[in-house]
Each structure stands twice: as C-alpha cells, then as structure tokens.
N, CA, C and O of each residue as an XYZ file, in Angstrom:
332
protein
N       0.830     -1.194      0.000
C       0.000      0.000      0.000
C       0.873      1.256      0.000
O       0.490      2.282     -0.561
N       2.038      1.170      0.627
C       2.922      2.326      0.687
C       3.435      2.695     -0.704
O       3.581      3.878     -1.010
N       3.710      1.703     -1.548
C       4.159      1.975     -2.912
C       3.093      2.739     -3.680
O       3.407      3.691     -4.395
N       1.855      2.338     -3.543
C       0.753      3.026     -4.205
C       0.655      4.472     -3.716
O       0.421      5.383     -4.510
N       0.833      4.679     -2.419
C       0.803      6.022     -1.835
C       1.879      6.899     -2.474
O       1.596      8.036     -2.851
N       3.104      6.392     -2.603
C       4.185      7.191     -3.184
C       3.985      7.432     -4.673
O       4.404      8.469     -5.186
N       3.355      6.501     -5.374
C       3.042      6.728     -6.789
C       2.029      7.855     -6.922
O       2.173      8.718     -7.788
N       1.006      7.857     -6.072
C      -0.002      8.937     -6.098
C       0.632     10.268     -5.731
O       0.373     11.278     -6.386
N       1.459     10.282     -4.694
C       2.152     11.507     -4.294
C       3.061     11.985     -5.414
O       3.107     13.177     -5.718
N       3.787     11.052     -6.029
C       4.672     11.400     -7.138
C       3.909     11.972     -8.315
O       4.348     12.945     -8.928
N       2.769     11.377     -8.637
C       1.969     11.903     -9.736
C       1.482     13.317     -9.448
O       1.570     14.197    -10.305
N       0.975     13.531     -8.251
C       0.473     14.859     -7.902
C       1.589     15.899     -7.892
O       1.430     16.984     -8.452
N       2.712     15.576     -7.262
C       3.837     16.505     -7.235
C       4.377     16.781     -8.626
O       4.673     17.928     -8.961
N       4.507     15.740     -9.440
C       4.999     15.900    -10.807
C       4.044     16.673    -11.691
O       4.476     17.502    -12.493
N       2.751     16.415    -11.558
C       1.764     17.134    -12.362
C       1.704     18.611    -11.981
O       1.621     19.479    -12.849
N       1.745     18.887    -10.694
C       1.728     20.283    -10.243
C       2.982     21.025    -10.696
O       2.901     22.175    -11.127
N       4.134     20.377    -10.601
C       5.366     21.040    -11.034
C       5.382     21.217    -12.543
O       5.950     22.188    -13.041
N       4.770     20.298    -13.280
C       4.676     20.441    -14.734
C       3.823     21.626    -15.135
O       4.060     22.249    -16.169
N       2.828     21.939    -14.317
C       1.984     23.101    -14.596
C       2.709     24.408    -14.298
O       2.416     25.436    -14.909
N       3.653     24.373    -13.365
C       4.373     25.583    -12.959
C       5.602     25.821    -13.822
O       5.866     26.952    -14.230
N       6.349     24.770    -14.100
C       7.593     24.887    -14.853
C       7.293     24.564    -16.313
O       6.838     23.466    -16.633
N       7.543     25.505    -17.175
C       7.343     25.275    -18.601
C       8.460     24.425    -19.163
O       9.407     24.079    -18.456
N       8.351     24.096    -20.413
C       9.397     23.323    -21.060
C       8.833     22.126    -21.769
O       7.626     21.881    -21.772
N       9.742     21.380    -22.376
C       9.320     20.244    -23.183
C       9.719     18.905    -22.576
O       9.396     17.866    -23.152
N      10.395     18.886    -21.458
C      10.853     17.621    -20.897
C       9.843     17.061    -19.904
O       9.113     17.806    -19.252
N       9.815     15.756    -19.804
C       9.025     15.012    -18.806
C       7.549     15.385    -18.834
O       7.005     15.873    -17.843
N       6.911     15.157    -19.961
C       5.473     15.391    -20.087
C       4.755     14.068    -20.226
O       5.252     13.167    -20.901
N       3.610     13.930    -19.612
C       2.829     12.700    -19.659
C       2.684     12.092    -18.281
O       3.294     12.556    -17.318
N       1.880     11.060    -18.192
C       1.566     10.454    -16.896
C       2.779      9.780    -16.254
O       3.126     10.087    -15.113
N       3.419      8.872    -16.973
C       4.564      8.162    -16.397
C       5.734      9.096    -16.103
O       6.310      8.999    -15.020
N       6.118     10.003    -17.017
C       7.187     10.944    -16.664
C       6.840     11.821    -15.465
O       7.721     12.141    -14.667
N       5.575     12.216    -15.322
C       5.169     13.001    -14.155
C       5.363     12.208    -12.865
O       5.809     12.755    -11.856
N       5.029     10.923    -12.899
C       5.204     10.083    -11.715
C       6.687      9.958    -11.378
O       7.075     10.081    -10.216
N       7.511      9.714    -12.387
C       8.951      9.555    -12.154
C       9.550     10.855    -11.625
O      10.306     10.839    -10.653
N       9.216     11.980    -12.257
C       9.726     13.272    -11.793
C       9.211     13.569    -10.386
O       9.950     14.103     -9.559
N       7.965     13.233    -10.110
C       7.401     13.467     -8.784
C       8.066     12.631     -7.702
O       8.322     13.129     -6.605
N       8.349     11.368     -7.997
C       9.016     10.513     -7.007
C      10.448     10.989     -6.797
O      10.913     11.071     -5.660
N      11.153     11.306     -7.887
C      12.497     11.879     -7.738
C      12.432     13.198     -6.977
O      13.302     13.498     -6.159
N      11.401     13.977     -7.251
C      11.219     15.242     -6.547
C      10.959     15.048     -5.071
O      11.419     15.843     -4.250
N      10.223     13.996     -4.716
C       9.987     13.707     -3.297
C      11.297     13.365     -2.596
O      11.525     13.768     -1.456
N      12.150     12.622     -3.287
C      13.450     12.271     -2.709
C      14.307     13.519     -2.549
O      14.875     13.761     -1.484
N      14.398     14.311     -3.616
C      15.201     15.541     -3.574
C      14.620     16.526     -2.564
O      15.356     17.121     -1.777
N      13.305     16.697     -2.588
C      12.649     17.621     -1.662
C      12.817     17.213     -0.213
O      13.036     18.061      0.652
N      12.716     15.918      0.060
C      12.921     15.433      1.422
C      14.345     15.680      1.894
O      14.569     16.062      3.043
N      15.305     15.461      1.005
C      16.702     15.697      1.363
C      16.951     17.190      1.601
O      17.599     17.568      2.577
N      16.426     18.043      0.694
C      16.600     19.491      0.858
C      15.944     19.998      2.136
O      16.513     20.834      2.838
N      14.755     19.500      2.440
C      14.068     19.919      3.665
C      14.874     19.524      4.895
O      14.960     20.289      5.856
N      15.457     18.347      4.869
C      16.295     17.918      5.978
C      17.551     18.766      6.123
O      17.975     19.070      7.238
N      18.144     19.147      4.999
C      19.345     19.982      5.026
C      19.044     21.395      5.534
O      19.906     22.041      6.131
N      17.831     21.865      5.298
C      17.449     23.205      5.753
C      16.922     23.195      7.186
O      16.572     24.247      7.721
N      16.863     22.033      7.807
C      16.490     21.946      9.209
C      15.003     21.792      9.480
O      14.572     21.935     10.624
N      14.208     21.503      8.451
C      12.783     21.282      8.681
C      12.563     19.906      9.278
O      13.256     18.948      8.933
N      11.597     19.815     10.172
C      11.251     18.535     10.773
C      10.520     17.681      9.762
O       9.997     18.181      8.766
N      10.491     16.399     10.026
C       9.770     15.464      9.166
C       8.288     15.803      9.211
O       7.668     15.718     10.271
N       7.720     16.180      8.094
C       6.298     16.472      8.026
C       5.495     15.193      7.903
O       5.941     14.221      7.293
N       4.332     15.200      8.475
C       3.471     14.038      8.382
C       2.202     14.429      7.661
O       1.715     15.551      7.799
N       1.682     13.520      6.911
C       0.413     13.733      6.266
C       0.529     13.882      4.766
O       1.611     14.040      4.200
N      -0.622     13.827      4.159
C      -0.732     13.851      2.711
C      -0.293     15.190      2.131
O       0.472     15.223      1.167
N      -0.761     16.283      2.697
C      -0.441     17.622      2.182
C       1.052     17.896      2.277
O       1.641     18.426      1.335
N       1.670     17.546      3.389
C       3.112     17.760      3.554
C       3.893     16.949      2.525
O       4.869     17.445      1.963
N       3.482     15.723      2.274
C       4.167     14.880      1.290
C       4.030     15.453     -0.113
O       4.994     15.445     -0.879
N       2.850     15.948     -0.461
C       2.646     16.543     -1.785
C       3.478     17.815     -1.932
O       4.066     18.045     -2.989
N       3.536     18.640     -0.897
C       4.328     19.870     -0.977
C       5.813     19.581     -1.132
O       6.489     20.229     -1.931
N       6.324     18.626     -0.385
C       7.737     18.267     -0.510
C       8.012     17.718     -1.908
O       9.019     18.064     -2.525
N       7.125     16.869     -2.403
C       7.269     16.321     -3.751
C       7.173     17.420     -4.804
O       7.921     17.408     -5.781
N       6.272     18.354     -4.616
C       6.087     19.467     -5.557
C       7.346     20.317     -5.658
O       7.838     20.565     -6.759
N       7.872     20.767     -4.521
C       9.052     21.623     -4.549
C      10.281     20.865     -5.059
O      11.096     21.429     -5.789
N      10.416     19.613     -4.683
C      11.519     18.810     -5.211
C      11.383     18.562     -6.702
O      12.381     18.534     -7.421
N      10.151     18.380     -7.175
C       9.904     18.170     -8.602
C      10.244     19.410     -9.420
O      10.707     19.305    -10.556
N      10.015     20.574     -8.841
C      10.402     21.802     -9.532
C      11.918     21.824     -9.733
O      12.402     22.174    -10.810
N      12.654     21.452     -8.700
C      14.121     21.402     -8.809
C      14.536     20.396     -9.882
O      15.408     20.688    -10.701
N      13.917     19.214     -9.882
C      14.252     18.184    -10.870
C      13.935     18.666    -12.276
O      14.740     18.463    -13.185
N      12.779     19.301    -12.482
C      12.407     19.790    -13.816
C      13.341     20.892    -14.305
O      13.695     20.921    -15.484
N      13.743     21.794    -13.418
C      14.663     22.858    -13.806
C      16.002     22.256    -14.230
O      16.603     22.697    -15.210
N      16.458     21.263    -13.500
C      17.713     20.598    -13.867
C      17.559     19.869    -15.203
O      18.452     19.944    -16.047
N      16.453     19.174    -15.410
C      16.219     18.493    -16.686
C      16.194     19.475    -17.853
O      16.753     19.194    -18.913
N      15.556     20.613    -17.665
C      15.511     21.634    -18.722
C      16.895     22.166    -19.030
O      17.243     22.368    -20.194
N      17.689     22.394    -17.990
C      19.042     22.935    -18.185
C      19.934     21.923    -18.905
O      20.746     22.299    -19.749
N      19.784     20.658    -18.577
C      20.619     19.626    -19.191
C      20.188     19.335    -20.632
O      21.034     19.052    -21.480
N      18.897     19.401    -20.915
C      18.390     18.994    -22.228
C      18.394     20.116    -23.266
O      18.060     19.863    -24.424
N      18.750     21.319    -22.903
C      18.753     22.404    -23.889
C      19.831     22.163    -24.924
O      20.996     21.947    -24.591
N      19.433     22.203    -26.168
C      20.369     21.977    -27.284
C      20.169     23.056    -28.339
O      20.029     22.745    -29.522
N      20.156     24.303    -27.933
C      19.916     25.407    -28.879
C      21.138     25.768    -29.654
O      21.095     26.675    -30.486
C-alpha cells in the first residue's frame, strides 16, 4: 500500500510542477510520476538539510514532492537544452 501512496504523491507533485515549470521535458503520466518521485526524494533531502522537521500527512508529502519536482524539472531543462 505504501508503494501506491508514493506513486499517487509522485503523480500529484509531478503534475503540479509540470503546470508551474514550462518546457518540453518530462510530459505525460509516467514521466510526471517519475519526476514526482524523484522530486519527493530531492525535496525530502533538501528539507532535511534546511532543518525542517519530518512532516506528516498527505499535504506535507505533496508539498515536498512538488518543490523537489520543480528542482528536478529545472535541472532536466538545463541539461536537455540543445539550442
């Protein structure tokens, strides 16, 4: 059940970050889930480094995934630019 929870959190975080960050990378359902899960990992690590306590609950998990997904998308855009 925990895997399903993280997939849902990853999808929500990835979809929200896709709406905020423009670009052509990581579009679609599966890429949103992957970016969201990576974002949850990155966001959790960044929150820990900044001294935030472990948040509990659905909203806290989505917010951490969202902010981490923004970081992941910005990095993907920077790496994939071939102008």
